[in-house]
C-alpha positions as CSV (number, residue, x, y, z in Angstrom):
1,X,83.5,174.4,85.6
2,X,80.9,172.1,84.3
3,X,78.9,169.6,86.4
4,X,80.3,166.6,84.4
5,X,83.8,167.9,84.9
6,X,83.4,168.2,88.6
7,X,81.9,165.0,88.8
8,X,85.0,163.3,87.2
9,X,87.2,165.3,89.4
10,X,85.1,164.1,92.6
11,X,85.2,160.4,91.4
12,X,89.1,160.2,90.9
13,X,89.7,161.8,94.1
14,X,87.3,159.3,95.9
15,X,88.6,156.3,94.0
16,X,91.1,153.6,94.9
17,X,92.6,154.1,91.5
18,X,91.8,156.1,88.6
19,X,92.9,156.3,84.8
20,X,92.5,158.5,82.1
21,X,93.2,158.5,78.0
22,X,91.8,160.0,75.0
23,X,89.7,157.5,72.9
24,X,91.2,156.5,69.7
25,X,90.2,154.7,66.5
26,X,91.9,151.6,68.1
27,X,89.4,151.5,70.7
28,X,86.5,151.6,68.2
29,X,87.8,149.0,65.9
30,X,88.0,151.5,63.0
31,X,91.7,150.7,62.4
32,X,91.1,147.3,62.0
33,X,92.2,146.0,65.4
34,X,91.3,142.6,66.8
35,X,88.4,144.0,68.7
36,X,86.6,147.1,70.0
37,X,86.9,147.9,73.7
38,X,88.8,150.4,75.6
39,X,92.4,149.4,75.5
40,X,94.2,149.6,78.9
41,X,97.9,149.8,79.0
42,X,100.2,147.6,81.2
43,X,101.2,150.2,83.3
44,X,97.6,150.7,84.5
45,X,96.9,146.9,84.9
46,X,96.2,147.2,88.6
47,X,93.2,149.2,87.7
48,X,91.6,146.1,86.4
49,X,93.3,143.2,88.5
50,X,94.8,142.7,91.5
51,X,97.3,140.4,89.9
52,X,98.6,141.0,86.6
53,X,98.2,138.6,83.7
54,X,100.5,136.1,82.8
55,X,101.7,135.6,79.0
56,X,100.1,132.4,77.9
57,X,97.0,132.8,79.4
58,X,93.8,134.7,79.0
59,X,92.1,136.4,82.1
60,X,88.8,137.9,82.7
61,X,86.8,139.7,85.2
62,X,83.2,141.0,85.2
63,X,82.2,144.3,86.9
64,X,79.7,146.9,86.9
65,X,80.5,150.6,85.5
66,X,78.2,153.5,86.0
67,X,78.7,155.7,83.1
68,X,78.1,159.6,83.3
69,X,76.4,159.2,86.8
70,X,73.5,157.9,84.6
71,X,73.6,154.3,83.4
72,X,75.4,150.9,84.4
73,X,76.9,148.4,82.1
74,X,77.8,144.8,82.9
75,X,81.5,145.1,81.5
76,X,84.3,142.6,81.3
77,X,87.8,143.3,82.0
78,X,90.0,141.1,80.0
79,X,93.8,140.2,79.8
80,X,94.7,138.7,76.2
81,X,97.9,136.5,76.9
82,X,97.4,133.7,74.6
83,X,99.0,133.4,71.1
84,X,100.9,136.8,70.0
85,X,98.5,139.2,71.8
86,X,99.5,140.7,75.2
87,X,97.1,143.4,76.1
88,X,94.3,144.6,78.5
89,X,91.1,145.6,77.4
90,X,87.5,146.6,78.8
91,X,84.7,145.1,76.6
92,X,81.1,144.1,76.9
93,X,79.0,147.4,77.0
94,X,75.8,146.1,75.4
95,X,73.8,147.2,72.5
96,X,74.0,151.4,71.8
97,X,76.7,151.9,74.1
98,X,77.4,155.6,72.7
99,X,80.9,156.0,73.7
100,X,82.6,153.5,71.5
101,X,81.3,154.9,68.1
102,X,83.7,156.8,66.0
103,X,82.3,160.3,67.0
104,X,83.7,160.0,70.4
105,X,87.5,159.7,69.1
106,X,89.5,162.3,70.9
107,X,87.1,162.5,73.8
108,X,88.9,162.0,77.3
109,X,87.9,158.7,78.9
110,X,88.3,158.5,82.8
111,X,87.8,155.2,84.6
112,X,87.8,155.2,88.3
113,X,87.9,151.9,90.7
114,X,85.3,152.4,93.6
115,X,85.7,148.6,94.7
116,X,86.8,145.6,93.2
117,X,83.6,145.0,91.3
118,X,82.3,148.5,90.7
119,X,83.6,151.3,88.8
120,X,82.6,154.6,87.4
121,X,83.3,155.9,83.7
122,X,83.1,159.4,82.5
123,X,83.7,160.6,79.0
124,X,84.7,164.4,78.6
125,X,83.7,165.6,75.2
126,X,84.3,169.4,75.3
127,X,87.6,170.9,75.0
128,X,86.9,173.2,78.1
129,X,86.0,170.3,80.3
130,X,89.1,168.3,79.1
131,X,91.4,171.2,80.0
132,X,89.8,171.6,83.4
133,X,90.1,168.1,84.2
134,X,93.9,168.2,83.1
135,X,94.6,171.3,84.8
136,X,92.9,170.0,88.2
137,X,95.4,167.2,88.2
138,X,98.2,169.2,86.6
139,X,98.4,166.8,84.2
140,X,100.3,167.1,80.7
141,X,98.1,165.8,77.6
142,X,101.1,163.6,77.1
143,X,100.7,162.1,80.6
144,X,97.4,160.4,80.1
145,X,97.1,156.8,79.2
146,X,98.1,156.0,82.8
147,X,97.3,156.0,86.4
148,X,96.2,159.3,87.7
149,X,98.6,160.5,90.4
150,X,96.4,162.4,93.0
151,X,99.5,163.4,94.8
152,X,102.7,164.6,93.4
153,X,104.7,161.7,92.1
154,X,107.6,162.2,89.7
155,X,109.5,159.3,87.6
156,X,113.0,158.3,89.2
157,X,115.0,160.3,87.0
158,X,117.2,161.9,89.8
159,X,119.4,164.3,88.2
160,X,116.7,166.1,86.8
161,X,114.7,165.9,90.0
162,X,117.6,167.6,91.7
163,X,117.9,170.4,89.3
164,X,114.2,170.9,89.7
165,X,114.3,171.3,93.4
166,X,117.4,173.5,93.4
167,X,115.6,175.9,90.7
168,X,112.4,176.0,92.6
169,X,114.1,176.7,96.1
170,X,115.3,180.2,94.7
171,X,111.8,181.6,93.6
172,X,109.4,183.5,96.0
173,X,107.0,184.0,93.2
174,X,105.9,182.3,89.8
175,X,108.1,183.3,86.9
176,X,106.5,184.5,83.4
177,X,105.5,181.8,81.0
178,X,108.2,182.3,78.7
179,X,110.7,182.2,81.6
180,X,109.2,178.9,82.7
181,X,109.4,177.5,79.3
182,X,113.1,178.6,79.1
183,X,113.9,177.1,82.7
184,X,112.3,173.8,81.5
185,X,114.3,173.6,78.3
186,X,117.6,174.4,80.0
187,X,117.2,171.9,83.0
188,X,116.2,169.0,80.7
189,X,118.8,169.5,78.2
190,X,121.5,170.0,80.9
191,X,120.1,166.7,82.8
192,X,119.9,164.7,79.7
193,X,123.1,166.1,77.7
194,X,120.9,167.2,74.9
195,X,122.6,168.8,72.0
196,X,121.2,171.1,69.5
197,X,121.6,168.8,66.6
198,X,119.9,165.9,68.6
199,X,117.0,168.6,68.8
200,X,117.1,169.3,65.1
201,X,116.9,165.7,64.4
202,X,114.2,164.8,67.0
203,X,111.7,167.8,67.4
204,X,109.5,165.7,69.4
205,X,111.8,166.4,72.5
206,X,109.2,169.1,72.8
207,X,107.2,166.7,74.8
208,X,109.9,166.1,77.3
209,X,110.3,170.1,77.5
210,X,106.6,170.4,78.3
211,X,106.5,167.5,80.9
212,X,109.6,169.2,82.6
213,X,107.7,172.2,82.7
214,X,104.7,170.8,84.4
215,X,106.9,169.4,87.0
216,X,108.6,172.5,87.8
217,X,105.2,174.3,87.8
218,X,103.8,171.5,90.2
219,X,106.8,172.0,92.5
220,X,106.6,175.6,92.6
221,X,102.8,175.3,93.4
222,X,103.7,173.3,96.5
223,X,106.3,175.7,97.6
224,X,104.5,178.9,97.1
225,X,100.8,177.8,98.0
226,X,101.8,175.7,101.1
227,X,101.6,178.6,103.3
228,X,98.0,179.4,102.2
229,X,96.6,176.2,102.3
230,X,98.2,175.0,105.5
231,X,96.1,177.8,107.3
232,X,92.4,177.8,107.7
233,X,90.2,179.8,105.2
234,X,88.1,182.6,106.9
235,X,85.0,181.3,104.8
236,X,83.9,179.2,101.8
237,X,84.2,182.0,99.6
238,X,87.9,182.4,100.3
239,X,88.5,178.9,99.6
240,X,86.7,178.9,96.3
241,X,88.6,182.0,95.0
242,X,91.9,180.4,96.1
243,X,90.8,177.1,94.3
244,X,90.0,179.3,91.1
245,X,93.3,181.3,91.2
246,X,95.1,178.0,91.0
247,X,93.2,176.6,88.3
248,X,93.2,179.8,86.2
249,X,97.1,180.1,86.5
250,X,97.4,176.3,85.5
251,X,95.1,176.9,82.4
252,X,96.8,180.1,81.5
253,X,100.4,178.6,81.9
254,X,99.4,175.4,79.9
255,X,97.8,177.6,76.9
256,X,101.3,179.6,76.4
257,X,103.6,176.6,77.3
258,X,103.0,174.8,73.9
259,X,103.6,178.0,71.9
260,X,106.7,179.1,73.7
261,X,108.3,175.4,73.2
262,X,107.0,175.3,69.5
263,X,109.0,178.7,69.0
264,X,112.2,177.4,70.6
265,X,112.1,174.3,68.3
266,X,111.5,176.5,65.1
267,X,114.4,178.9,66.2
268,X,116.8,176.1,66.7
269,X,115.8,174.8,63.2
270,X,116.6,178.2,61.8
271,X,113.1,178.8,60.6
272,X,112.0,182.4,60.3
273,X,108.6,183.4,61.9
274,X,106.6,185.8,63.7
275,X,104.5,184.9,66.8
276,X,101.1,186.5,67.6
277,X,101.3,189.0,65.0
278,X,98.2,190.9,63.9
279,X,96.4,189.9,60.5
280,X,93.0,190.7,59.2
281,X,90.4,192.1,61.9
282,X,93.0,192.2,64.6
283,X,93.3,188.5,64.7
284,X,96.7,187.1,66.1
285,X,97.8,183.7,64.7
286,X,100.3,181.7,66.8
287,X,102.8,181.6,63.8
288,X,103.2,183.0,60.7
289,X,106.2,181.8,58.4
290,X,108.4,183.4,57.2
291,X,107.2,186.7,58.9
292,X,104.4,189.1,59.3
293,X,106.1,191.7,57.1
294,X,105.9,189.4,54.2
295,X,102.5,188.5,55.0
296,X,101.5,191.9,54.7
297,X,103.6,192.5,51.5
298,X,101.2,191.7,48.8
299,X,103.9,191.4,46.1
300,X,105.3,188.5,48.2
301,X,103.7,185.1,46.9
302,X,101.1,183.6,49.0
303,X,102.4,180.2,48.4
304,X,105.7,181.2,50.4
305,X,103.6,181.8,53.5
306,X,102.8,179.2,56.0
307,X,100.2,179.3,58.8
308,X,100.4,177.3,62.0
309,X,98.1,177.3,64.8
310,X,98.8,175.6,68.4
311,X,96.6,174.2,70.7
312,X,96.9,171.4,73.3
313,X,93.4,169.9,72.6
314,X,91.4,170.8,69.4
315,X,88.5,168.5,69.0
316,X,86.1,171.5,69.1
317,X,88.7,174.5,68.6
318,X,90.3,173.7,65.5
319,X,87.7,175.9,63.6
320,X,88.9,178.9,65.5
321,X,92.1,179.1,63.2
322,X,90.4,178.9,59.7
323,X,89.7,182.8,59.4
324,X,93.2,184.1,61.3
325,X,95.2,184.6,58.1
326,X,93.0,185.3,55.0
327,X,96.0,185.2,52.7
328,X,96.9,181.6,53.6
329,X,94.6,179.2,51.9
330,X,95.8,175.9,53.4
331,X,96.6,176.0,57.3
332,X,98.2,173.8,60.0
333,X,97.4,173.1,63.5
334,X,100.0,171.7,66.0
335,X,98.3,169.8,68.8
336,X,98.9,167.2,71.6
337,X,95.4,165.9,71.1
338,X,95.5,161.9,70.6
339,X,92.5,161.0,68.3
340,X,89.8,163.0,66.7
341,X,86.8,161.4,64.9
342,X,87.0,160.5,61.2
343,X,84.0,163.1,60.5
344,X,86.1,165.9,62.0
345,X,89.1,165.0,60.2
346,X,87.3,164.9,57.0
347,X,85.9,168.4,57.7
348,X,89.3,169.6,58.4
349,X,90.5,168.3,55.1
350,X,87.7,169.8,53.2
351,X,88.3,173.2,55.2
352,X,92.0,172.9,54.0
353,X,93.6,172.4,57.6
354,X,96.2,169.9,58.4
355,X,97.2,168.7,61.6
356,X,100.6,168.6,63.0
357,X,101.3,166.2,65.7
358,X,104.2,164.5,67.4
359,X,105.2,161.1,65.6
360,X,104.2,158.9,68.2
361,X,100.7,160.5,68.3
362,X,99.9,159.9,64.6
363,X,98.7,156.0,65.1
364,X,96.1,157.5,67.2
365,X,94.2,159.0,64.3
366,X,92.3,157.1,61.5
367,X,94.7,155.8,58.8
368,X,92.3,157.1,56.1
369,X,93.5,160.7,56.9
370,X,97.1,160.1,57.6
371,X,97.9,162.0,54.5
372,X,96.5,165.0,56.0
373,X,98.3,164.8,59.0
374,X,102.1,165.9,59.4
375,X,104.7,165.1,62.1
376,X,106.4,167.9,63.7
377,X,109.8,167.0,61.8
378,X,107.8,166.8,58.6
379,X,106.2,170.3,59.2
380,X,109.6,171.7,59.8
381,X,111.0,170.3,56.7
382,X,108.1,171.6,54.6
383,X,108.5,175.1,56.1
384,X,112.2,174.9,55.7
385,X,111.9,174.1,52.0
386,X,109.5,177.1,51.4
387,X,112.1,179.4,53.2
388,X,114.9,178.2,51.1
389,X,112.7,178.7,48.0
390,X,111.3,182.2,48.8
391,X,113.6,184.0,51.1
392,X,116.7,183.7,49.6
């Protein structure tokens, strides 16, 4: 784990309140927002003010923020309540403040309250650091943009909670990643009476499945690891080894989770595909549509093939998929990343790569590149159209 990631984790754990979210174009003002500055949702208002703002009045507070354990800004917390506005922001960072420029879109912002007028701010840029941070707090990328729960705390959807508790009580070891994903889908669909047709109409239910899986996994960790951490460790190395085992299991599960849930969405929608099949140079794309046999059959037209990679975060990793299937010129990449810089979006378009994201995430990307970003539902429709045309 890098020094900056470890520092961010330490700051969260020692803070009164902590918050994280992905930086978007709306923060930098690139999308024509009212003003630049980090947007803070109402659910995290207590991070800024002891008493929430009241509609009809503006409210402000001045604080010091130590950034990257390196430099300090005299910044302003403000609630805009007058007129049509009803939002919280952090503004006033001084000249040459590097983290509000467009190149930081897609980075993870962490804000920690140390005291009423002193805060720390950390911006994590590398995918590895973001993954390590999210894994440490067992955070699903969809559960950013809110206060960080440093102890296990779940929403009050009691029926699902009961189902999860009952399920976890029957396990003496962690199930495999595919079984974990299947259990999450089963429990969520059962608790919320989700039909197959509603999944077809709203494939972004994948976010609910992923969140449910994180919750199941968190409960299993508590059940299975408690006997270990409740006892004293013989030495420091044993403690470190135990901690690393937890983090590595979290990251390994999260990496496969997205692929498993996408596969289920595609099967329910009747799409044909191969998962992790070998192409050139022993590469293993996440998904090839309609299947790997058609890909290897040089008579089958290349325009009937579709490639999809799957990465929870892709700010730096998106280039890894470019050479994974030589027959397919234009590639797609599904991600839970919220926002990427315009420069990278421009480069993706130049490299014939289009992002696929949940519909609600599309607004976090620069509007100029929305034509090169598909929602999951749009991607499924496109693949189904190809399937109907080339696989009769």
